[in-house]
C-alpha positions in Angstrom: 29.9 56.5 84.0 29.1 60.1 84.7 30.9 61.2 81.6 28.8 58.7 79.5 25.6 60.1 81.0 26.7 63.6 80.3 27.4 62.8 76.6 24.0 61.2 76.2 22.2 64.2 77.8 24.1 66.6 75.4 23.1 64.4 72.4 19.4 64.4 73.4 19.4 68.1 73.9 20.8 68.7 70.4 17.8 66.8 68.9 15.2 69.3 70.2 13.0 70.6 67.4 12.6 74.0 69.0 15.6 76.3 68.2 16.6 79.7 69.4 17.6 82.7 67.4 20.9 83.2 65.7 23.1 86.0 67.0 22.0 88.4 64.3 20.2 91.2 66.3 20.3 89.0 69.4 21.9 91.6 71.5 19.9 94.5 70.1 19.3 97.2 72.7 16.4 99.7 73.0 16.7 102.3 70.3 16.6 106.0 70.6 14.2 108.2 68.8 10.8 109.9 69.2 7.8 107.9 70.3 4.3 108.5 71.5 5.0 106.0 74.2 7.6 106.4 77.0 11.2 106.6 75.8 12.2 104.4 78.7 11.4 100.7 78.4 10.6 98.2 81.2 11.4 95.4 78.8 14.8 93.7 78.5 13.7 91.3 75.8 16.2 90.0 73.2 15.6 87.8 70.2 17.2 84.9 72.0 14.1 85.1 74.3 12.0 83.7 71.4 11.8 80.0 70.4 10.1 78.9 67.2 7.9 75.8 66.7 7.6 75.6 62.9 9.3 72.4 61.9 6.9 69.8 60.4 4.0 72.2 60.6 1.6 72.7 57.7 -0.8 75.5 58.7 -0.1 78.8 60.5 -3.1 80.5 62.0 -3.0 84.1 63.2 -5.7 85.3 65.5 -6.6 87.3 68.5 -7.9 86.9 72.1 -11.6 87.6 72.2 -11.5 88.6 75.9 -10.2 92.0 74.9 -12.1 94.6 72.8 -9.3 95.0 70.4 -8.4 91.4 70.3 -4.9 92.2 71.4 -3.2 90.9 74.6 -2.3 94.1 76.5 -0.7 92.6 79.6 2.6 93.6 81.0 5.8 92.9 79.0 6.8 89.8 81.1 4.1 87.2 81.0 3.4 84.3 83.2 2.7 81.9 80.3 5.3 80.8 77.8 3.7 81.3 74.4 2.6 84.0 71.9 -1.1 83.2 72.1 -2.1 84.7 68.8 -0.2 82.3 66.6 -1.3 78.6 66.5 0.4 76.0 64.2 -1.0 72.7 62.9 0.9 69.6 61.8 0.1 66.7 59.4 -1.9 64.9 62.1 -4.0 68.1 62.7 -2.4 68.5 66.2 -2.3 72.1 67.3 0.4 74.0 69.2 1.7 77.5 69.6 4.2 78.7 67.0 6.3 81.1 69.1 7.4 80.4 72.6 8.5 83.2 74.8 8.0 84.6 78.3 7.4 88.0 76.7 4.2 89.1 75.1 4.6 89.7 71.3 1.9 89.9 68.7 2.1 88.2 65.3 0.6 90.1 62.3 1.0 87.5 59.6 3.0 84.4 58.5 4.3 84.2 54.9 5.7 80.9 53.5 8.3 81.2 50.7 7.4 79.5 47.4 10.1 76.9 48.1 8.7 76.0 51.5 12.2 76.6 52.9 11.4 79.7 55.0 8.6 81.2 57.0 8.5 85.0 57.5 6.7 86.0 60.7 5.6 89.6 60.7 5.4 91.0 64.2 2.9 93.7 65.1 4.6 96.7 66.7 1.8 99.3 66.7 -0.8 96.6 67.6 -3.8 98.5 69.0 -4.4 101.6 66.8 -8.1 101.2 67.3 -7.8 101.9 71.0 -4.9 104.4 70.8 -1.3 104.3 69.5 0.0 101.6 71.8 3.5 100.3 70.8 5.1 97.1 71.8 8.2 97.9 73.9 9.3 94.3 73.7 9.7 94.5 69.9 11.3 97.9 70.2 13.9 96.4 72.5 14.7 93.6 70.0 15.0 96.2 67.1 13.2 93.6 64.9 9.7 93.1 63.4 10.4 90.4 60.7 11.6 87.0 61.6 13.1 84.7 59.0 12.6 81.1 60.1 14.2 78.1 58.5 11.4 75.5 58.5 13.6 72.4 58.6 15.6 73.4 61.6 13.5 76.1 63.5 16.6 78.4 63.3 15.7 82.0 62.9 17.1 85.5 62.6 15.9 89.0 62.0 15.4 89.6 58.3 16.6 93.3 58.7 17.3 95.2 61.8 15.4 98.5 62.6 12.6 98.3 60.1 9.0 98.3 61.3 6.8 96.2 59.0 3.3 97.5 58.3 0.5 95.6 60.2 -1.2 93.1 58.0 -4.5 93.6 59.9 -4.2 97.4 59.5 -3.6 96.9 55.8 -6.8 94.9 55.5 -8.8 97.5 57.4 -7.4 100.5 55.5 -7.0 99.0 52.0 -8.3 100.7 48.8 -10.9 98.0 48.5 -11.6 94.4 49.7 -8.8 92.9 47.5 -5.8 93.7 49.7 -2.3 93.7 48.2 -0.1 92.0 50.8 2.5 94.1 52.5 5.1 91.3 52.2 5.5 89.5 48.9 8.0 87.2 47.1 9.1 88.5 43.7 11.7 86.5 41.8 13.3 83.6 43.6 14.7 84.5 47.0 13.9 88.2 46.6 11.2 89.7 48.8 9.4 93.1 48.8 7.7 94.6 51.8 6.2 97.9 53.2 7.2 99.5 56.4 6.0 102.4 58.6 8.2 105.0 60.4 11.5 103.8 61.9 11.6 106.5 64.6 11.5 104.1 67.5 14.0 101.6 66.0 17.6 101.7 64.8 18.0 100.8 61.1 21.2 100.7 59.2 22.4 103.8 57.4 20.3 104.6 54.4 17.4 102.5 55.4 15.5 104.9 57.7 11.8 105.3 56.9 10.0 108.5 57.7 6.5 107.3 57.0 5.6 104.6 54.5 8.5 102.9 52.6 9.0 100.0 50.2 12.1 97.7 50.4 13.5 94.7 48.7 15.6 92.0 50.4 17.9 89.5 48.7 18.1 86.3 50.7 21.2 85.2 48.7 23.2 88.2 49.7 21.4 89.4 52.8 21.2 92.9 51.3 18.1 95.1 51.9 17.5 98.1 49.6 15.0 100.9 49.8 12.9 101.2 46.6 10.8 104.2 47.3 12.8 107.4 47.3 13.0 109.5 50.5 10.5 112.1 49.2 7.9 109.5 48.2 5.7 107.5 50.5 5.5 103.9 49.3 1.9 102.9 49.0 0.3 99.8 47.4 2.6 97.6 45.5 2.9 94.2 43.8 6.1 92.3 43.1 6.7 90.5 39.8 8.6 87.3 39.3 11.3 89.1 37.2 12.4 91.4 40.0 10.3 94.4 38.8 7.9 96.1 41.2 4.7 98.0 40.3 3.6 100.5 42.9 1.8 103.7 43.7 3.3 106.4 45.9 2.6 109.7 47.5 4.9 112.8 47.2 5.1 114.3 50.7 6.6 117.5 49.3 3.5 118.3 47.2 0.2 118.9 48.9 -3.3 118.6 47.5 -6.1 121.1 48.2 -7.4 118.9 51.1 -3.9 118.8 52.7 -3.1 115.3 51.5 0.1 114.2 49.7 0.1 114.3 45.9 0.0 110.9 44.2 2.7 109.8 41.8 0.7 107.7 39.4 1.3 104.0 38.8 5.0 103.3 38.5 7.2 100.4 37.5 10.6 100.1 39.1 13.0 97.6 37.5 15.9 95.6 39.0 18.3 98.5 38.4 16.2 100.9 40.3 15.0 102.9 37.3 11.3 103.9 37.4 8.7 104.7 34.8 5.2 106.0 35.2 2.8 103.5 33.7 -0.3 105.6 34.1 -1.6 108.7 35.9 -4.7 110.7 35.6 -5.1 114.4 35.0 -4.3 115.1 38.7 -1.0 113.1 38.3 -2.5 110.5 40.5 -3.6 106.9 40.2 -6.7 106.0 42.3 -7.7 102.8 40.5 -7.1 99.2 41.2 -4.1 97.3 39.8 -2.2 94.1 39.9 0.5 92.4 37.9 1.4 89.1 36.2 4.4 87.0 37.1 6.6 88.6 34.5 7.0 92.2 33.3 3.3 93.0 32.7 0.9 94.9 35.0 -2.8 95.4 34.5 -5.5 97.6 35.8 -9.0 98.9 35.2 -8.6 102.2 33.3 -9.6 105.5 34.9 -10.6 106.8 31.5 -14.2 107.2 30.4 -14.0 104.1 28.2 -13.4 101.9 31.2 -11.0 99.7 29.3 -9.0 97.0 31.0 -5.3 97.7 30.4 -2.3 95.4 30.2 1.0 97.3 30.2 4.7 96.6 30.3 8.0 98.4 29.4 9.6 97.0 26.2 13.0 98.3 25.1 12.6 101.3 27.4 9.2 102.3 26.1 5.8 101.8 27.7 3.4 99.6 25.7 -0.3 99.3 26.4 -3.0 96.9 25.2 -6.7 97.2 25.8 -9.8 95.0 26.3 -13.3 96.4 26.6 -14.7 96.2 30.2 -17.4 97.7 32.3 -15.3 99.6 34.9 -14.1 96.7 37.0 -12.0 96.0 40.1 -9.4 93.6 38.8 -9.0 90.2 40.5 -6.0 87.9 39.9 -7.5 84.4 40.2 -5.5 81.6 41.7 -6.7 79.5 38.8 -4.6 81.4 36.2 -7.5 83.6 35.0 -8.2 87.3 35.4 -11.6 88.5 36.6 -13.3 91.8 37.1 -15.9 92.8 39.7 -18.3 95.4 38.5 -21.5 97.1 39.9 -23.6 94.2 38.8 -21.4 91.2 39.5 -18.3 89.2 38.3 -17.0 89.1 34.8 -14.2 87.0 33.1 -11.7 89.3 31.5 -9.0 86.7 30.5 -10.3 84.7 28.9 -12.7 87.3 27.7 -16.4 86.7 28.1 -18.8 89.5 27.2 -21.7 88.2 29.3 -21.6 88.4 33.1 -20.3 85.3 34.8 -21.9 85.7 38.3 -24.6 88.3 38.7 -25.6 89.8 42.0 -29.0 88.8 43.5 -31.7 91.3 42.8 -32.3 91.6 46.6 -28.6 92.7 47.0 -28.9 95.2 44.1 -31.9 96.8 45.8 -30.1 96.8 49.2 -27.0 98.6 47.6 -29.2 101.4 46.4 -30.0 102.4 50.0 -26.4 102.1 51.3 -24.7 105.5 50.9 -21.2 104.3 51.8 -21.3 101.2 49.6 -18.7 101.9 46.9 -17.5 99.4 44.4 -16.9 96.6 45.3 -19.5 96.3 48.0 -20.8 93.4 49.9 -19.3 90.5 47.9 -15.8 89.1 47.6 -14.8 86.6 45.0 -11.9 84.1 45.1 -11.1 81.8 42.2 -9.2 78.6 42.8 -9.3 74.9 41.9 -11.8 75.3 39.1 -14.3 77.1 41.3 -15.2 80.6 42.3 -16.0 81.1 46.0 -18.0 84.1 47.2 -20.2 85.4 49.9 -23.8 86.7 49.2 -25.9 88.9 51.4 -29.2 87.6 52.7 -31.4 89.2 55.3 -32.8 86.5 57.6 -35.2 87.3 60.5 -34.0 90.9 60.5 -30.3 89.9 60.7 -27.9 90.9 57.9 -26.3 87.6 57.3 -24.4 85.9 54.5 -24.5 82.8 52.4 -21.3 81.2 51.1 -21.6 80.0 47.5 -19.4 78.1 45.1 -19.6 78.5 41.3 -18.2 75.8 39.0 -16.4 77.4 36.0 -16.6 74.3 33.8 -20.4 74.0 33.8 -21.7 77.2 35.4 -23.4 75.4 38.3 -23.8 77.3 41.7 -24.4 75.8 45.1 -24.9 77.3 48.5 -22.4 75.6 50.9 -23.4 77.7 53.9 -26.8 79.2 54.4 -28.7 80.3 57.5 -32.0 78.6 58.5 -35.3 80.5 58.4 -35.0 82.2 61.7 -31.2 82.6 61.6 -30.7 80.4 64.7 -28.3 78.1 62.8 -25.4 78.8 60.5 -26.1 82.6 60.8 -22.9 84.5 60.1 -21.8 88.0 59.3 -18.7 89.8 58.1 -16.0 91.0 60.6 -15.1 94.7 60.5 -16.3 95.0 56.9 -13.3 93.0 55.9 -13.6 89.9 53.8 -11.1 87.4 55.1 -10.9 84.6 52.5 -7.8 82.5 52.4 -6.4 79.4 50.6 -4.2 77.1 52.6 -2.9 73.7 51.5 -5.5 73.8 48.6 -8.4 74.3 51.0 -10.5 77.4 51.2 -11.3 79.3 54.4 -13.1 82.4 55.6 -13.3 84.1 58.9 -16.9 85.1 59.8 -18.7 86.3 62.9 -21.3 84.0 64.4 -24.3 86.3 64.8 -25.7 84.2 67.6 -22.6 84.0 69.8 -20.9 87.2 68.5 -17.7 85.3 68.2 -15.4 85.0 65.2 -15.0 81.5 63.6 -12.7 80.1 61.0 -14.8 78.3 58.5 -13.4 75.7 56.1 -15.3 75.0 52.9 -15.5 71.2 52.2 -12.8 70.2 49.7 -15.2 68.0 47.7 -18.2 70.1 46.8 -21.5 68.4 45.9 -23.5 70.7 43.6 -26.7 68.7 44.4 -26.6 69.5 48.1 -27.6 72.9 49.5 -25.9 73.9 52.7 -23.9 72.0 55.4 -20.8 71.8 53.2 -18.4 73.4 55.7 -16.8 72.8 59.0 -16.0 75.3 61.8 -12.8 75.5 63.8 -13.9 73.3 66.7 -10.3 72.1 67.1 -9.2 75.7 67.7 -12.0 76.1 70.3 -10.9 72.9 72.1 -7.3 74.1 72.0 -8.0 77.6 73.1 -11.6 78.7 73.6 -10.6 82.4 73.8 -8.8 82.3 70.4 -10.3 83.8 67.3 -8.7 83.2 63.9 -8.1 86.1 61.6 -5.9 84.5 58.9 -4.4 81.2 57.9 -1.5 80.3 55.6 0.1 77.1 54.7 2.8 75.2 52.8 2.9 75.5 49.0 2.3 72.6 46.6 5.7 71.9 45.0 6.3 70.6 41.5 9.0 68.1 40.8 12.0 69.5 38.8 12.0 66.3 36.8 8.4 66.7 35.7 8.3 67.3 31.9 6.5 70.4 30.8 3.2 70.2 28.8 1.0 72.8 27.4 -2.5 73.3 26.0 -3.5 76.2 23.7 -7.1 77.3 23.8 -9.4 80.1 22.8 -12.8 80.5 24.4 -15.9 80.9 22.3 -16.5 84.5 21.4 -13.1 85.7 22.6 -11.5 87.8 19.9 -9.2 89.5 22.4 -7.1 86.7 23.9 -5.6 83.2 23.5 -4.6 81.1 26.5 -1.6 78.7 26.9 -1.8 76.6 30.0 1.2 74.8 31.3 1.5 72.1 34.0 4.4 73.8 35.8 6.3 77.1 36.0 8.0 78.0 32.7 11.1 80.1 31.8 9.0 83.2 31.1 11.4 85.0 28.8 12.3 81.9 26.8 8.7 80.8 26.4 7.5 84.2 25.2 10.1 84.2 22.5 9.0 80.8 21.3 5.4 81.5 20.5 3.8 83.2 17.5 0.3 83.9 16.0 -0.1 83.8 12.2 -3.1 84.8 10.1 -3.6 81.6 8.2 -4.9 83.2 5.1 -2.2 85.9 4.7 0.7 84.4 6.7 1.0 87.8 8.5 2.1 87.8 12.1 -0.3 89.0 14.8 1.0 91.1 17.7 0.1 90.3 21.3 0.9 91.4 24.8 2.0 88.5 27.1 0.5 88.3 30.6 1.4 85.5 33.0 -0.8 84.4 35.9 0.4 81.3 37.7 1.2 78.8 35.0 -1.2 80.3 32.4 0.1 82.6 29.6 -2.5 85.0 28.3 -1.8 86.3 24.8 -3.7 89.6 24.7 -4.2 90.4 21.1 -2.8 93.8 19.9 -2.3 94.3 16.2 -0.6 97.7 16.8 1.9 96.1 19.3 0.9 98.4 22.2 2.0 101.6 20.5 -1.4 103.3 20.2 -2.8 104.7 23.5 -6.5 105.3 22.6 -8.2 102.8 24.9 -9.4 100.9 21.9 -8.9 97.1 21.6 -7.2 95.6 18.6 -8.9 92.2 18.4 -8.8 89.2 16.1 -11.2 89.2 13.1 -14.3 87.0 13.5 -14.4 84.2 11.0 -10.7 84.3 10.2 -8.5 81.3 11.0 -5.3 81.9 12.9 -2.4 79.5 13.6 -0.8 79.5 17.1 2.5 77.8 17.4 4.6 77.2 20.5 8.1 75.8 19.8 9.1 72.5 21.3 12.3 74.1 22.5 10.5 76.3 25.0 11.9 75.6 28.5 10.4 75.4 31.9 12.1 77.0 35.0 14.1 73.9 35.5 15.5 73.8 32.0 13.4 71.0 30.6 12.0 71.5 27.1 8.5 70.7 25.7 10.2 68.4 23.2 7.8 69.0 20.3 5.9 71.9 18.8 2.3 72.6 20.0 0.1 73.9 17.3 -3.5 75.1 17.5 -5.8 76.6 14.8 -8.5 78.9 16.1 -11.4 80.7 14.4 -13.0 83.2 16.8 
C-alpha cells in the first residue's frame, strides 16, 4: 500500500506546471572582475533557485514597486516572500499571478516572446538603480546570467548565454535617441536573436565573448551558438535585426575621440550573415546621427541627413550599395505595425509609404505654440504615434486647469476620422494624466493597445488599455485602467506589457492585393494575408510601362506582410537624393506571378495583375 501511495505522489509531482531551471549555468559561481560594488557577495543564489510560471499565460507585465523612489526593490538578497514582484502574468481567464518564483530578489527588465510563441526571453536587470547610484544585483552576478530562455509549454528554462549582461530595457527607453526606441533584444530570421549588452566585468563569459562597454551579439537557437557582431574596438549602439539574418546598426569607435571627448561614430552599417560589413551612410564627420529602421528583408531606411531631407531606402545588391529616394520634410521614421511607413516631422505625422504629400495628422495649434517656448523640445517632441489595426493611436498635449495633461486620440486611416478616447474634464479632477519620465510607453499586446501614464491626481502610474472597439461618435471614456493590477498588488506600477503573437496557419493559402494610392508616383503596395518567401516573391514581380513595354526599376521594402515597391528608374545607382518617380498620366502594368510562394511553400496559384495610372 505504501508503495502505491509513493508512486501516486511521484506522478502528481511530475504534473506541476512550475518547472525549475535546466543544469546549464545552474552551478554558476560568483565571477571575478572589477566592480563598483563589493567583490565579495552575500548571495549564494543559483539558477535552480528560480521557478517560472509562464505556461498558459497570455500577457506579461513588467513594472515597479511604487513604494521606492526608483521603483526598484532594494531589500537584502534573501527575501521573505517567494516571488519576483515586478513581473506579473495573466492567463486567458484574466487571472493574475507572479511570473518568476524565488526566495531571492531579482528584477525583470523586459519579456520578449518569440514569433512562434514557443519561447519567452526574460531580460533580467543587473544594474537596476542607475538613477540612485550604480547599484548592482549580486544575486544575478552569482548566477552569471541575465537572459532566461523559457519554453512556454513546459516552463523549463535555461540561461541563453552565460556571462553576458543584457542592457536594461528601461535604461534604453530613458536614454534612446528619440521616443521611438529600438529594442535591445530582437528576433531576426527564424530562431536567430540579436541583443545588446553592457560590460561583462562582473561576470564570466566564454572565451571571445567578453564585452568591454556596449556590444551586439547574435544567438542561434538551433545550434546554441552565440557570436559577437560588433568588433572589439567598436561600441555596438542602436541596431535593428532583419528577417534575412542581416543586421543594420550604428557604432562608436572607442579608439578615435571627438573634440568633446566622445567616441567617433562609425556611420550606419549593415552586417550580413557571414560577418561582412558595409557602411550604408555616414555624414561628413563619419557619423550617423539620424533615425533609422529596417524592413523584414535586406532593406534599411532612414531620414536623410542631407539638406534635401529625402527619405532613403537602401540595400546591398551583388556587393554594391543601392539607394532610392522619396521626398520628405525631415522626418523621424516610424515603422507601423499596419505594414505602412510613416514620418514624424515638426508639424505632425506624414505617410511615406504609401506616399502622401499632404500631412496626415497635424499638431494642434496650441501645441505648436507651446513647442516654441520649450528650449529642450527637439524633434520629435510631445507626441508619439503608433499605427496598428487600421488606426493610428497618439497622445496630444492639453493644458487643463494649469496642469500639463494629455489626451489620447485615435485616427482612422480609412476615412480620416479622429476621436478622443481619453480626455480630462474641465478642472482635471477626472481622467487627468501625464507622461512618465518623458518616455512614451505605448505597447501592443494580443492586438490590444496600451499606454502607461501617470495619474496627475494620485501621482501613481497606471496601465491604460484603449477599448478594442472604438466608436468615432463618442468623445472620451473609451479606455480602462488596470484595476485588476491594483487589486492584485496595490503597490505595483506597470511599465511595459507584452503578449503572445497571432499565428497564421501553415495551410492558409496566400492571397495578395496590388494597390497604388491616389497621387503616389513613388510607390506601389502589394499586401499579402501571410508571411511570404521574401526572395522568391521579389523575383516574381515586375512593373511595365504599358505604352512602351519597358521595365520599371524599383527597390523592394517589406514591412510585416506588405511589400512596398519604391520606384527607382535608375535602379538605385545614382546617389543624388533625387527621386525617380512614375510619370503622371502614364499607365503601368504590375504583375505578380502565381508561382510566388509563402514562407510555408504554398503558391498564389494564379497571376495577380493591376493596371495603375498615377
